[in-house]
C-alpha positions, 0 to 999 in steps of 0.5 A, a space after each residue: 497528491 498528499 498522503 494525508 489524502 488517503 486513510 492509509 498508505 500501504 506497502 504490499 511487499 515482502 518483509 525483506 523488501 519492507 526492511 530495505 526501505 519504506 515510505 514515511 508513515 506507511 503500513 506493511 500489508 504483504 501481499 504474500 502473507 498468509 493473512 493478507 485478507 485478514 489484515 485487510 479486513 480490520 480497514 474501512 471499506 469505504 476508506 482511499 488508500 494508497 497502495 505500492 510495491 516494487 514495480 506496481 504489479 503486486 500494488 494492482 493485484 492488491 487492488 483487485 483483491 480489496 475490490 473483490 472484498 468490497 473495498 469502495 473507496 479510491 484505490 491508487 496503484 502508486 507503482 514503485 517506492 521511489 514513484 510512491 515517495 516523489 507522488 506523495 512527497 514522502 521520505 523513504 525510510 531505511 531502518 
């Protein structure tokens, strides 16, 4: 499993969590953001995405929302930052 296998690696955590460290190359689309669905609507619904959060719970919720919005590609719940970093062999960036 490589990050290049996905159209994007998406971090659905809060900005505060993002600022504590995020995966290299990831984009933040926070599930708690008021414009979460609007941000998702700019993505290719047929592409594959890798989604992670702090524990995997919010990533699972995000995947459910994405499916409801018509996303048909592979949507992978990467779980936590550490788990996602390990699965994708990516570094954690600390701003």
